[in-house]
VMD Tcl script that draws the C-alpha trace (Angstrom):
set ca {
  {-11.52 3.33 -20.14}
  {-8.36 1.54 -19.72}
  {-6.30 0.81 -22.98}
  {-4.75 -2.94 -23.00}
  {-0.90 -2.58 -22.94}
  {1.11 -3.83 -25.57}
  {2.55 -6.27 -22.86}
  {-0.59 -8.09 -21.91}
  {0.67 -11.53 -20.56}
  {-0.90 -14.58 -22.83}
  {-3.84 -15.96 -21.68}
  {-2.44 -19.45 -22.18}
  {0.80 -19.25 -20.83}
  {2.89 -22.94 -20.08}
  {2.17 -24.38 -16.86}
  {4.80 -23.53 -14.27}
  {6.60 -26.44 -12.82}
  {5.69 -27.79 -9.37}
  {9.52 -27.15 -8.03}
  {9.53 -23.62 -9.19}
  {6.06 -22.40 -7.84}
  {6.99 -23.97 -4.50}
  {9.75 -22.33 -4.22}
  {7.89 -18.84 -5.32}
  {5.72 -19.67 -2.53}
  {8.13 -20.86 0.01}
  {10.46 -17.32 -0.65}
  {7.30 -15.57 -0.28}
  {6.01 -17.08 2.99}
  {9.36 -16.73 4.34}
  {9.06 -12.75 3.50}
  {6.07 -12.53 5.04}
  {6.77 -14.44 8.31}
  {9.58 -12.73 8.97}
  {7.18 -9.23 9.50}
  {4.51 -10.74 10.92}
  {6.14 -13.18 13.22}
  {7.76 -10.65 15.51}
  {4.26 -8.36 15.32}
  {2.28 -11.69 16.41}
  {4.33 -12.18 19.48}
  {4.31 -8.36 20.11}
  {0.38 -8.46 20.12}
  {0.50 -11.74 22.33}
  {2.10 -9.59 24.95}
  {0.14 -6.34 24.61}
  {2.78 -4.49 23.31}
  {2.18 -2.10 20.88}
  {4.25 -0.88 17.36}
  {3.21 2.07 15.74}
  {4.66 1.23 12.18}
  {3.52 -2.32 11.81}
  {0.21 -2.10 13.90}
  {-0.96 0.67 11.30}
  {-0.41 -1.85 8.65}
  {-3.17 -3.77 10.05}
  {-5.49 -1.38 11.58}
  {-5.96 1.08 8.96}
  {-5.46 -1.27 6.47}
  {-8.01 -3.90 6.19}
  {-6.23 -6.83 5.01}
  {-5.97 -9.29 7.81}
  {-2.31 -10.99 8.89}
  {-3.99 -14.50 8.28}
  {-5.03 -13.57 4.61}
  {-1.28 -12.33 4.00}
  {0.27 -15.67 4.68}
  {-1.81 -17.39 2.01}
  {0.25 -17.25 -1.39}
  {-1.47 -16.62 -4.79}
  {0.42 -16.78 -8.12}
  {-1.83 -14.24 -9.28}
  {-3.96 -14.28 -12.67}
  {-2.72 -15.56 -16.11}
  {-0.28 -17.99 -14.08}
  {-1.08 -22.12 -14.69}
  {0.53 -24.14 -11.78}
  {1.62 -27.36 -12.56}
  {1.21 -30.54 -10.32}
  {-1.26 -28.38 -8.10}
  {-3.62 -29.69 -5.37}
  {-6.06 -28.12 -3.13}
  {-4.09 -29.82 -0.25}
  {-1.35 -27.75 -1.38}
  {-2.83 -24.58 -0.35}
  {-4.07 -23.47 3.07}
  {-7.73 -22.71 2.61}
  {-7.88 -22.23 -0.82}
  {-9.98 -19.47 -2.07}
  {-12.74 -19.77 -4.21}
  {-11.07 -18.44 -6.82}
  {-8.59 -20.91 -7.16}
  {-9.66 -23.56 -10.34}
  {-7.77 -26.68 -10.23}
  {-8.28 -29.18 -12.86}
  {-6.40 -32.07 -14.60}
  {-3.18 -31.73 -12.11}
  {-3.17 -27.98 -12.70}
  {-4.37 -24.94 -10.90}
  {-5.35 -21.28 -11.90}
  {-6.74 -17.97 -10.48}
  {-9.90 -17.65 -12.60}
  {-10.88 -13.58 -13.42}
  {-14.54 -15.04 -13.93}
  {-14.76 -15.32 -10.19}
  {-13.85 -11.58 -9.46}
  {-16.56 -10.44 -7.50}
  {-19.24 -8.88 -9.77}
  {-20.36 -5.82 -7.61}
  {-16.35 -4.95 -7.22}
  {-15.66 -4.63 -11.24}
  {-16.35 -1.02 -11.62}
  {-13.71 -0.35 -9.01}
  {-11.48 -1.88 -11.10}
  {-11.47 0.93 -13.43}
  {-11.22 3.71 -11.08}
  {-8.17 2.34 -9.13}
  {-6.21 1.47 -12.38}
  {-7.05 4.88 -13.56}
  {-5.80 6.65 -10.27}
  {-2.40 4.73 -10.33}
  {-1.77 5.62 -13.50}
  {-2.58 9.18 -13.33}
  {-0.52 9.49 -10.41}
  {2.18 7.95 -12.16}
  {1.96 10.55 -14.97}
  {2.41 13.35 -12.69}
  {5.82 15.07 -11.47}
  {7.17 14.42 -7.55}
  {5.68 16.67 -5.14}
  {8.28 17.12 -2.32}
  {7.44 20.39 -0.50}
  {5.13 19.07 2.23}
  {7.72 17.71 4.60}
  {5.41 15.41 6.22}
  {3.42 18.07 8.02}
  {0.41 15.84 7.11}
  {1.07 14.29 10.86}
  {1.40 17.41 12.13}
  {-2.03 18.77 10.78}
  {-3.58 15.73 12.60}
  {-2.67 17.20 15.79}
  {-2.70 20.81 15.42}
  {-4.74 22.80 18.34}
  {-6.42 19.39 19.72}
  {-6.52 17.91 22.74}
  {-7.21 14.40 21.30}
  {-4.17 13.41 18.96}
  {-4.94 10.08 16.80}
  {-1.76 8.05 19.08}
  {-2.88 9.42 22.40}
  {-0.57 6.93 23.83}
  {2.35 7.84 22.14}
  {4.10 11.11 23.67}
  {4.59 14.32 21.28}
  {7.94 15.52 21.05}
  {7.17 18.96 21.27}
  {4.77 20.94 23.39}
  {1.56 21.92 21.67}
  {2.10 25.58 21.35}
  {5.49 24.57 19.26}
  {3.74 21.99 17.10}
  {1.07 25.08 16.30}
  {3.78 27.41 15.89}
  {5.57 24.90 13.16}
  {2.32 24.16 11.30}
  {1.20 27.94 11.04}
  {5.12 28.93 9.64}
  {5.07 26.49 7.25}
  {2.30 25.91 3.94}
  {0.28 22.81 4.14}
  {0.08 21.19 0.80}
  {-0.83 17.95 1.46}
  {-1.94 16.18 -1.99}
  {-3.22 13.04 -0.41}
  {-7.25 12.85 0.80}
  {-6.58 9.82 3.16}
  {-4.31 12.06 4.91}
  {-6.21 15.17 4.48}
  {-9.54 14.00 6.12}
  {-7.76 13.46 9.23}
  {-6.53 16.94 9.90}
  {-8.05 19.19 12.68}
  {-11.05 21.25 12.02}
  {-8.62 23.94 12.25}
  {-5.77 22.37 10.32}
  {-7.91 21.44 7.29}
  {-8.29 25.24 5.85}
  {-4.85 25.85 6.05}
  {-4.09 23.19 3.36}
  {-3.39 24.68 -0.17}
  {-6.44 22.30 -1.29}
  {-9.97 21.54 0.33}
  {-9.13 17.61 -0.91}
  {-12.39 15.57 -1.59}
  {-12.86 11.55 -2.25}
  {-14.44 12.65 -5.56}
  {-11.24 14.41 -7.30}
  {-8.61 12.02 -5.61}
  {-7.42 11.09 -8.81}
  {-6.69 14.89 -9.54}
  {-4.32 15.23 -6.91}
  {-2.19 11.77 -6.44}
  {1.16 12.06 -7.19}
  {4.20 9.94 -6.95}
  {6.00 11.73 -4.06}
  {3.58 11.28 -1.57}
  {4.49 8.91 0.96}
  {0.69 7.83 1.98}
  {0.50 6.94 -2.10}
  {3.30 5.04 -1.61}
  {1.71 3.48 1.37}
  {-1.56 2.79 -0.40}
  {0.31 0.73 -3.19}
  {0.12 -2.22 -0.79}
  {-3.59 -1.46 -0.30}
  {-4.37 -1.30 -4.22}
  {-2.51 -4.96 -4.42}
  {-3.99 -6.54 -1.65}
  {-7.81 -5.37 -3.32}
  {-7.46 -7.90 -5.83}
  {-6.05 -10.63 -4.01}
  {-5.85 -13.62 -4.91}
  {-6.05 -12.20 -8.48}
  {-2.51 -10.54 -7.89}
  {0.93 -12.65 -7.55}
  {2.43 -12.83 -4.00}
  {5.83 -11.49 -5.03}
  {4.20 -8.29 -5.93}
  {1.93 -8.28 -2.92}
  {4.99 -8.84 -0.80}
  {7.04 -6.19 -2.78}
  {4.19 -3.60 -1.83}
  {3.64 -4.91 1.90}
  {7.71 -4.22 2.47}
  {7.55 -0.77 0.91}
  {4.87 0.07 3.02}
  {6.56 -0.50 6.16}
  {9.29 1.50 5.36}
  {7.06 4.40 4.05}
  {5.02 4.14 7.18}
  {8.53 4.29 9.42}
  {9.30 7.38 7.34}
  {5.91 8.92 8.04}
  {6.42 8.31 11.84}
  {9.98 9.40 12.39}
  {9.19 12.72 10.84}
  {5.89 13.03 12.76}
  {5.46 15.53 16.12}
  {5.47 12.06 18.22}
  {8.29 11.13 20.41}
  {9.11 7.27 19.01}
  {12.52 7.10 20.57}
  {11.26 4.44 22.69}
  {10.51 2.23 20.12}
  {13.61 2.88 18.17}
  {12.54 5.40 15.87}
  {14.89 8.28 15.69}
  {13.11 11.75 14.70}
  {13.68 13.40 11.07}
  {13.30 16.98 12.54}
  {11.39 18.45 9.60}
  {11.35 21.71 11.49}
  {14.93 22.29 10.49}
  {16.64 22.79 7.34}
  {18.26 19.71 7.72}
  {15.55 17.65 8.51}
  {13.78 18.89 5.74}
  {16.25 17.79 2.92}
  {16.38 14.22 4.99}
  {12.70 14.21 4.85}
  {12.75 15.00 0.78}
  {15.90 12.43 -0.11}
  {13.67 9.79 2.05}
  {10.65 10.73 -0.25}
  {12.79 10.43 -3.36}
  {14.22 7.08 -2.53}
  {10.91 5.46 -1.56}
  {9.19 6.86 -5.11}
  {12.27 5.48 -7.04}
  {11.25 2.01 -5.42}
  {7.33 2.63 -5.84}
  {7.54 3.39 -9.35}
  {8.22 -0.14 -10.73}
  {5.59 -1.45 -8.24}
  {3.28 1.06 -9.23}
  {3.86 0.14 -12.69}
  {3.15 -3.55 -12.16}
  {0.00 -3.24 -10.49}
  {-1.20 -0.49 -13.29}
  {-0.48 -3.67 -15.85}
  {-2.33 -6.34 -13.26}
  {-5.25 -4.15 -13.23}
  {-5.17 -3.96 -16.99}
  {-4.98 -7.68 -17.00}
  {-7.66 -8.40 -14.88}
  {-10.42 -6.17 -16.26}
  {-9.56 -7.38 -19.51}
  {-10.01 -10.74 -18.49}
  {-13.25 -10.00 -16.67}
  {-14.41 -7.78 -19.45}
  {-13.39 -10.77 -22.11}
  {-14.29 -13.86 -20.36}
  {-12.83 -16.04 -23.21}
  {-9.76 -14.51 -22.34}
  {-9.65 -15.99 -19.03}
  {-7.10 -19.17 -18.38}
  {-8.99 -22.07 -18.89}
}
mol new
graphics top color blue
foreach p $ca { graphics top sphere $p radius 0.5 }
foreach p [lrange $ca 0 end-1] q [lrange $ca 1 end] { graphics top cylinder $p $q radius 0.2 }
display resetview
């Protein structure tokens, strides 16, 4: 079980003035629309984007949901009314010219997952960075197969060269949701036979996929998460996916992405530098997510602590 942090937010905070929360909402929407508008334009014209498409095809959070701002739990909005919000969530409670997101309305059937995710985030934070994978998970996904996952995108090397690179390096993927897409011939070459049940035993902060997944753990608890934190995790996921694809065996120059040539020493150094940068950016977001999960767990377990 989790330990309630000493910096747990107050359960009866002062109400946030209307001008401040309106500014926070407008800032959030401006950030999100800057990403979504080009994406929606591309889709309207049938154009692909290997970075942004992934964030809406692999992850389950819809663009329409991403455009709905929330203050998160333990925040009271002064002078707030339902008509200030587009399709207010059922957890939005309005009373006496105020609004808050009620923790009591978190779905009962999903409450067990809160402990699991908070533990996963906490344990991954405690591990040292592992920077020796060189992004080879994407190479292992196309190793000795005639049906690569992104079949519409050309590979930048012949299949025989890809096989040689995989076989001359050590596969040491620590992320189950990358490992599960390894080809049947590649999976036995990984240092660990990862399983869903031992995911929290391997997650570590240097992993680019674990960094991308901070966005998943953020939207899993929408609208009980602050919009600013959700936007920060989304922005980080875009940058992590960009590095992921640049280091892959796919030729993405038509999309404006120059390859990180991880089959060379310079490319491996470039990839590791990118991993460190992403991990540094991820650390405070992971900490905020851990605290948000802890606050939500505490409020769910102790209904009297919910903002009323």
